[in-house]
Every structure is written in structure tokens, then in C-alpha cells.
ROKERO-297337 format. One record per residue: residue in three letters; z, y, x of N, C-alpha, C in turn. Coordinates in steps of 0.1 Angstrom, whole numbers, plus 2048, in hexadecimal, padded with zeros to 3 digits. Atoms other than C-alpha are relative to their C-alpha. Last residue first. Layout:
N
ALAZYXZYXZYX/...
//
This chain:
196
ALA8007FC7F25404FA2D27F3806804/GLU8098087F85404FA2AC80080580E/ILE8087F87F755E50B29B7F87F6809/GLY80E80080556A4F727D7F7809808/LEU8017F480758F4FE2857F28027F9/ASN7F880180C5934DA28F80080C7F7/ARG8078098095754DE2A68087FE7F3/ASN80B7F88065864FD2B57F87F77F6/ILE7FA7F780A5A64E92BA7F58087F9/GLN7FC80880C5924CD2CB8068097F5/ALA80D8048075814E62E28037F87F4/ALA8057F48075A34F62EB7F37FC7F8/CYS7F87FE80C5B14D32F37FB80C7F8/ALA80280A80A5944CB3098088027F4/GLN80E7FD8065974EC31B7FC7F67F6/ALA7FE7F58095BD4E63207F28047F9/ALA7F980580B5B64C432F80280B7F5/LYS80980880759D4D23478067FB7F3/LEU80A7F78055B54EE3517F67F87F7/TYR7FA7F980C5D14D53557F68097F9/LEU7FE80A80B5BC4BF36C8058067F4/GLU80E8038045B14DE3818017F57F4/THR8057F48085D54EA3837F27FD7FB/ARG7F980180D5E04C738F7FB80C7F7/ALA80580B8075C64C73AB8067FF7F2/ASP80E7FE8035CE4EA3B67FA7F57F8/SER8037F680A5F44E73B47F18017FC/GLU80A8068095F84C63C77FC80A7F5/ASN80980A7FA60B4CE3E77F67FA7F6/ALA8097FB7F66194F03DC7F67F5804/ARG7FC8067F36284E43BC7F680280A/SER80A8047F66234FC39F8067FA80C/ILE7FC7FD7F363B4FC3827F67FB80A/PHE7FB80B7F862A4FB36180480580D/PRO7F87FB7F56205113438057F4808/ILE7F880A7F960350332F80880780B/ASP7FA7FE7F25F551D3178087F4804/ILE7F880C7FC5DE51A2F880580380E/VAL8008057F25D353C2EB8087F4801/ALA7F38057FA5CB5492C87FD7FC80E/ALA8017FE7F25B055B2B380E7FD806/THR7FF80D7F95B354B2917FF80280F/ASP7F38047FF5BC56C27F8027F2807/THR7FC80680C59A57928880F7FC801/ASN7FF7F580B58C5912A28037FA7F3/ASP7FC7F27FD5825742B98008097F4/VAL80B7F78015805512A980580E803/GLY8027F880C5975352B37F4809801/VAL80480880B5A352A2D57FD8097F4/SER8017FA80E5A853C2F67FB7F57F6/ILE80E8018045B552C3167FF8037F1/ALA8017FB80E5D553232A7F18007FC/ILE80F8028035DF51F3497FF8037F1/ASP80480180E60152C3557F17FD800/MET80E7FD8036125273767FD7FF7F1/GLY80780580C6375263807F1805800/GLY80680C7FD64752A3A27F87FA7F5/ALA8028017F165E5453957FA7F2803/THR7F980B7FA65A54736F7FC7FE80F/LEU7F480280765056735C8097F5806/ASP7F77F57FD63557537280E7FE7FA/SER7F87FA80B62455337180880C806/ASN7F18027FD60A54B38B8088087F6/VAL7F97F67F95E854C37A80E7FC803/VAL7F68087F85CD53736A80680A80A/PHE7F87F97F55BB54A34F8097F7806/TYR7F38067FE5A053E33680680880C/GLY7FA80580D58054A32580E7FA802/THR7FD80F80056E54C3478057FB7F3/GLN80B8087FA55C56E3478027F17FE/ARG80B7FE80957458032E7F47F8805/ILE7FE80980B5915723437F48017F6/LYS80280E7FB5845833628017F67F5/LEU80E8027FD5805A53507FD7F1805/LEU80780180D5A35A23417F17FE802/SER7FE80D8065B259A3637F87FE7F3/ALA8088087F85A35BA3728017F17FB/ASN80E7FE8045B35CD3567F67F8807/ILE80180680D5D55BD35E7F28027FB/ALA80080F7FF5D15C43837FE7F97F2/LYS80D8037FB5C95E937C7FE7F0801/ARG8097FE80C5E85EB3677F27FD804/ASP7FE80B8095FC5DC3847F78017F4/LEU80680C7FA5ED5F439D8027F47F6/LEU80E7FF8015F66123867F97F3805/GLU8067F87F561A6073847F18007FE/ALA8048077F36265F93637FA80A80A/ALA7F67FE7F563860E3497FC7FA80D/GLN8007F27FD61961133280A80380B/TYR80D7FD7F96135EB33480180F804/HIS8008077F36375E432B7F4803808/PRO7F77F87F76375FE30F8017FA80E/ASP7F780A7F96195ED2FF80880880A/ASP7F48028086096062E680A7F6806/LYS7FA7F28025EF6122FF80D7FF7F8/LEU7F87FD7F35E95ED30880680E7FF/VAL7F48088015DF5E72E380980280D/GLN7F77FA80A5C86052E580C7F87FF/GLN7F97F47FA5B95F93068098067F6/ALA7F68057F65B25D62F680780C806/VAL7F48068075A15E62D880B7FC80A/GLU7F97F580758A5FB2EE80C7FC7F9/ASP7F97F87F65825DE30680880C7F9/THR8097F67FA5785C92E880980880A/MET8027F38085925AE2E27F5808807/ARG80980480B59058A2F07FD80C7F7/SER80E8017FB59E5963117F67FD7F5/LEU8057F27FE5BE5A23007F17FF804/LEU8027FA80D5C457E2F37FA80E801/VAL80C8078065BF5703167FD8067F2/LEU80C7FA7F95D758B3247F37F97FA/GLY8027F38065F158130A7F4806806/SER80680280D5EE55C3147FD80E7FA/ALA80E8067FF5F35643387F97FF7F3/SER80280F8006115793317F27FC801/GLN7F78067F661E59D3377FF7F1800/SER8047FC7F36025B23278097F880B/LEU80D8067FD6065A13057FD80280F/PRO80B7F680062B5AA3057F37F9804/LEU8017FA7F364058B2FD7F580B7FF/THR8097F57FE64C57B2DD80080680E/THR7FE7F77F565C5592D87F580B800/GLY7FA7F380565954B2B580380A80C/GLU8077FB80B6545272C280780D7FB/GLY7FD80380E6665222E27F78077F6/VAL7FF7F38066575243058017FE7F1/ALA8027FE80E65C50531980180E7FC/LEU7FE7F28056594FB33D7FD8017F2/CYS80B7F67FF65A4D634380580E7FC/VAL7FA7F37FE6714B83487F5809802/ARG8047F87F466049933980980D801/ARG7F98047F366A47D3227FB80780C/THR7F48088006524863068047FC80E/PRO80280E7FD63A4A330B80D7F87FE/THR7FB8047F46404C52FA7FE7F1802/ARG7FF80F80062D4D72DF8057FC80E/GLU7FE8067F36324FC2D78007F17FE/MET7FD80E8006255102B98027FB80F/LEU80180580D6215342AF8047F17FF/VAL80280E7FE62C5452CF8017F97F2/LEU7F780880862756A2C67FD7F1803/LEU80480E8016175812E080A7F87F8/LEU7F880C7FB61F5A52DB7F87F37FE/SER8028007F160B5C62D88087F4806/GLY7FF7F27FB6075C02B37FD80080F/LEU7F87F980A60E59B2AD80280E804/GLN7FC7F27FF5F35882BF8098047F5/VAL8097F68075F25622BE80680E803/SER7FB7F28036015462D37F58087FA/LEU80B7F98065FD5202D680680E7FC/HIS7FD7F880C61550F2EE7F38077FB/CYS80B7F78036134F33078048087F4/SER8017FA80E62E4DE3177F48097FF/GLN7FB7F38006264C93368008057F1/GLY7F28017FD6214A433C80780E800/THR7FC7F87F45FC4AB33F80F7FE804/GLU80A8027F55EE49032880580780D/GLU7FE80E7FB60D4903117F77FE80C/ALA7F38017FA60D4B630C8037F2806/LEU7FF7F87F45E84B730780D7FF807/ALA8078087F65E949A2ED80080880E/ASP7F780B7FC6044AD2DA7F97F780A/MET7F57FC7F75EF4CC2DD80A7F5803/PRO8057FD7F25D04BB2CF80B80580A/LEU80380D7F95E54AC2B27FA80380E/LEU7F580A7FF5F54CD2A77FD7F4808/ALA7FB8017F25DA4E72AE80A7F4802/ALA80B8037F65C44E528F8057FD80D/ARG80580D8035E34E32787F57FC80A/ARG7F680B7FD5F54FF2897FA7F27FD/LEU7FF8027F15D65152898097F5804/LEU80D8067FB5CF50F2648017FE80F/VAL80080E8045F351525A7F47F9806/THR7F58067F95F453626D8007F17FD/SER8058017F25D154026080B7F9808/ASN80980B7FE5DC53823C7FC7FE80F/GLN8097FA7F65FB54E23C7F67F5804/ARG80D7FE80760B53F21D7F5806809/HIS80980C7FF6265312337F48017F7/ALA8048027F263655323A7F67F4801/LEU80A7F67FC63755B2157FA7FE80E/GLU80C80280864953B20C7F5809804/TYR80680C7FB66253F2287F37FD7F9/LEU8067FC7F366956321C7F97F4807/ARG80C7F880266D5561F97F980480D/LEU80C8087FB68653C2057F38077FD/THR80380C8076A15562007F57F8806/LEU80B8087FB6B35712147FE7F37F8/ARG7FC80C7F96CA5872007F37F9804/PHE80A80A7FD6C65AB1F48067F4807/THR8008067F26DF5C21E47F57F6801/GLY80A7F97F86D95D81C57FF7FB80E/SER7FA7F87F56FA5CC1B67F6808808/GLY7F47FA8036EE5C019480680980A/ALA8017F580A6CA5BA19A80D8077FD/ASP7F780280C6D05A51B97FF80C7F7/
//
């Protein structure tokens, strides 16, 4: 306000946020494949991107008429503390990933064995392009995270399916979810114009 020198929130912030082409592009490319993934698996799924040393949940899709684990849009977590974050870190050069981890207070506060386990996970993910792991955030939970987009660009992202593991069927169900997530990631990449 020119008269008082005070500020007020307007729709300008909304307009600026929605001019981010990569965000809009990712959301458009992922919407239908993620809806199909949520319905096929009966689980929620989310699309996340890097925000400094944090993971930002950009979009979440949930199945109809199901009880499932959910992570709300806009949620942030340390990259080093989530399956999706580790997949994003694995897509960086080792030098860049180590710099991001250096700026991550959760990683720096972790025990040496935990830091070694994180680095070992990064190597494994670089080989496979995905990560299947027991959740550190949800007791009895698992995460399947798979990369989408182009490395070192604003379209580098991760699709994640969080779910509760049942001892009697976890391996078969995990394999089905992984295949569904891989198909979803491939469709998102095609929607982004990335050839397989």
C-alpha cells in the first residue's frame, strides 16, 4: 500500500507460482497416469520434486473408496529421510548429492552407520532407477519410489506409492505395485516428450 507502506497478500503470488512452466508441465503430464496408478493399486501416490535439501510433494492422487496412506500436497521432508528424496539424490552427480547432504541437518545429525546406509542406498538406486524400502516414517509401511523426468532439469521428479505391508502378501503385492509404478513413470515420461 503506497499510503501506509504496508503489504497485503494478493492473487499476484498465486499468478507467479502458476507461471512456473516445469511445475505445470509435470502436473499435466502426471495427472492421468497417477490417477490410473492410484485406481489400479488401490493406494495413494504422489509426485515430488527437490526444493533445496528438501523433498516437496507437488501432487497427490488417491483411489476412490479406499483407505490408504496419504502425504498431502505441499508437504516437505528432508531428502535424506524419504525414499523419494533418496531417488532424487541418486539422480545427481555424487559431488552434487554430497553437497546437498552437507546442507541437510538431518543427514549431518545422523549416526555414521545411518549415513553409510544412505550412501549405499544411493548407489543401489543409481543401478535400478527405483527404490523399494520399509518406511522410516510409518510403522509397517513401505515405499516404492521411481524417477521420472530429465536429470538435472526442473522436470526431475519422483513417483512414490506408500502402503502398509501385509506379511502374508507383501512380496507379490510389492512386485505388482512396482510394475504399475514403472508403467506410470513411462507414461509420464512419454507425456513429457521423453522417449523410453
